[in-house]
C-alpha positions in Angstrom: -225.3 44.6 45.7 -227.0 42.4 48.2 -224.6 40.8 50.8 -225.9 37.3 51.5 -225.0 36.0 54.9 -223.6 32.6 55.8 -226.7 31.1 57.3 -228.6 31.5 54.0 -225.6 30.5 51.9 -225.5 27.2 53.8 -229.0 26.4 52.7 -228.1 26.9 49.0 -224.7 25.3 48.5 -222.9 22.1 49.2 -219.1 21.9 49.7 -217.0 18.8 49.2 -213.2 18.3 49.4 -210.3 15.9 49.6 -208.4 15.8 52.9 -205.2 13.9 53.6 -202.4 13.7 56.1 -199.0 14.2 54.5 -196.1 12.3 56.2 -192.7 13.9 55.7 -189.8 12.3 57.6 -192.1 11.0 60.3 -194.0 14.3 60.8 -197.7 14.5 59.9 -199.0 17.6 58.2 -202.8 18.1 57.8 -203.7 18.9 54.2 -206.6 19.4 51.8 -205.9 19.1 48.1 -209.0 20.5 46.5 -212.5 21.7 47.2 -215.7 22.0 45.1 -218.7 24.2 45.7 -222.0 23.6 44.0 -225.7 24.2 44.3 -227.6 21.8 46.6 -229.7 19.2 44.9 -227.1 18.2 42.3 -224.8 15.2 42.5 -221.1 15.8 42.9 -219.9 16.8 39.5 -216.6 14.8 39.5 -216.6 14.6 35.7 -217.9 18.0 34.9 -215.7 21.1 34.5 -216.4 24.0 36.9 -217.7 27.3 35.8 -214.7 29.0 37.4 -211.7 28.2 39.5 -210.4 30.2 42.4 -206.8 29.9 43.6 -206.2 30.8 47.2 -203.3 30.7 49.7 -204.1 27.5 51.6 -207.2 25.7 52.9 -207.4 27.9 56.0 -209.8 26.6 58.7 -211.8 24.4 56.4 -212.3 20.9 57.8 -214.3 17.7 57.1 -218.0 18.1 58.1 -217.7 14.8 60.0 -215.4 15.5 62.9 -214.7 11.8 63.3 -213.3 11.5 59.8 -209.8 10.2 59.7 -207.9 11.3 56.5 -205.6 8.8 54.8 -201.9 9.2 55.5 -199.8 9.5 52.3 -196.1 10.0 51.6 -194.7 12.6 49.3 -194.0 10.1 46.5 -197.7 9.0 46.5 -199.0 12.4 45.4 -196.9 12.8 42.3 -199.0 11.9 39.3 -202.5 10.5 39.5 -203.7 9.6 43.0 -206.9 8.4 44.4 -208.9 11.0 46.3 -211.8 10.4 48.7 -214.2 13.3 48.3 -216.2 14.1 51.5 -218.6 16.8 52.7 -216.7 19.8 54.0 -217.4 22.6 56.5 -216.9 25.9 54.6 -215.0 28.9 55.9 -215.5 32.7 55.4 -213.4 32.7 52.1 -215.7 30.0 50.6 -218.8 32.0 51.6 -217.3 34.8 49.4 -217.1 32.4 46.5 -220.7 31.4 47.0 -221.7 35.1 46.8 -219.9 35.4 43.5 -221.7 32.3 42.3 -225.1 33.8 43.1 -224.2 37.0 41.4 -222.9 35.2 38.3 -225.3 32.3 38.2 -222.5 29.8 38.4 -223.5 26.3 39.5 -220.0 24.9 40.3 -216.7 26.4 41.3 -213.5 24.7 42.2 -211.1 26.0 44.8 -207.4 25.1 44.7 -204.6 26.4 46.9 -201.0 27.3 46.4 -200.3 25.0 49.4 -202.4 22.2 50.8 -201.3 22.8 54.4 -204.4 23.5 56.6 -204.0 26.4 58.9 -206.3 29.3 59.5 -203.7 31.8 60.7 -201.3 33.2 58.0 -198.4 33.7 60.5 -198.8 30.1 61.9 -199.2 28.8 58.3 -195.8 30.4 57.3 -194.1 28.7 60.2 -195.6 25.3 59.4 -194.7 25.8 55.7 -191.1 26.5 56.7 -191.1 23.4 59.0 -192.3 21.2 56.2 -189.7 22.8 53.8 -186.9 21.9 56.2 -188.0 18.2 56.0 -188.5 18.3 52.2 -187.4 21.4 50.3 -189.4 20.4 47.2 -192.7 21.2 49.1 -194.9 18.3 47.9 -197.9 19.9 49.6 -197.8 22.6 46.9 -199.9 22.0 43.8 -197.2 23.6 41.9 -194.7 20.9 42.9 -193.1 19.5 39.7 -194.6 16.1 40.3 -198.1 17.6 40.5 -198.1 19.7 37.3 -200.5 17.4 35.6 -202.9 17.6 38.5 -202.5 21.4 38.5 -203.3 21.7 34.8 -206.3 19.5 35.1 -207.5 21.4 38.2 -207.5 24.8 36.5 -209.6 23.7 33.5 -213.0 25.4 33.3 -216.2 25.0 31.3 -216.6 27.3 28.3 -213.3 29.0 29.0 -214.5 30.3 32.4 -212.2 32.5 34.6 -209.4 31.5 36.9 -209.5 33.9 39.8 -206.4 34.7 41.9 -207.1 35.4 45.5 -204.1 34.2 47.4 -203.1 37.3 49.4 -199.4 38.0 50.0 -197.6 35.4 52.1 -193.9 35.5 51.2 -193.3 31.7 51.6 -195.7 31.2 48.6 -194.0 33.6 46.2 -192.5 30.8 44.0 -195.9 28.9 43.9 -197.7 32.1 43.0 -195.3 32.8 40.2 -195.7 29.3 38.9 -199.5 29.6 38.8 -199.2 32.9 36.9 -197.0 31.2 34.3 -199.2 28.1 33.9 -202.7 29.6 34.2 -202.0 32.5 32.0 -204.6 35.3 32.0 -205.7 35.3 35.6 -208.2 37.9 37.0 -208.3 39.3 40.5 -207.5 42.4 42.6 -203.8 42.6 41.6 -201.2 44.2 43.8 -198.5 46.5 42.4 -196.1 44.1 44.1 -196.2 41.0 41.9 -197.2 38.2 42.3 -199.8 39.1 44.9 -203.6 39.3 44.6 -206.0 40.4 47.3 -207.3 37.7 49.6 -211.0 36.8 49.0 -212.2 37.4 52.6 -210.8 40.4 54.4 -211.9 40.8 58.0 -214.4 43.7 57.6 -217.7 43.4 55.7 -217.1 46.6 53.8 -213.8 45.2 52.5 -215.4 41.9 51.6 -217.9 43.9 49.5 -215.1 45.8 47.8 -213.5 42.6 46.8 -216.7 41.2 45.5 -217.4 44.3 43.4 -213.9 44.2 41.9 -214.1 40.6 41.0 -217.5 40.9 39.4 -216.2 43.8 37.4 -213.1 41.8 36.4 -215.3 38.9 35.3 -217.6 41.2 33.3 -214.6 42.9 31.7 -213.2 39.5 30.7 -216.5 38.4 29.3 -216.7 41.6 27.3 -213.1 41.3 26.0 -211.7 44.2 28.0 -208.1 43.6 29.1 -206.3 45.1 32.0 -206.8 45.3 35.8 -206.6 48.6 37.7 -207.8 47.1 41.0 -205.5 47.8 43.9 -204.6 45.4 46.8 -205.0 48.3 49.2 -208.8 48.4 48.3 -209.2 45.0 50.1 -208.2 46.0 53.5 -205.5 43.3 53.6 
């Protein structure tokens, strides 16, 4: 399997997302609610279902391509139910390059990425601390797409074209246990490198290239098994190096 590097991937794909700043009790939290990856040369497919959906931990280090962009500040009650989202070009991170590699291998033109939490932070330990800080201010965690007020948004976000796959790739961060279980209940038949310790699935972009390749091979196998009507998943989280 050819491992395509980021410099080439950037010439093939465009990435867009919705960024916002969530205000909770006077504190601002940087967030991103969704992200779409698609082949260059096509217009943003806002009304077209993606070929697949990938669910990850949080937006990581992804940021607006325009460093001068100022996200809209919203309050928790503004993101329950339908809400207006400004979609802008986005700087991809390593996890999104992994998704692009799957797209090349599968011939997918459009993949949507959603996260268990919208909080932007590229370090899992620091993310957990920010998550806990936000939870102290609002224990309902409105930044989570699994928040009760965002269930309609979640159900719409995980819809795919032609019954395409929903791939779980959210790692194993304890503060997200409830959100992960909620996705499992709502999305149903997820695929991914499943851990023996539910509800965890291997993160899409482990540090080492060899482990990235292991993840890619396992996900491709899971997609092919799903397409062929083969049930079950014997992948192990330990294979991913995370």
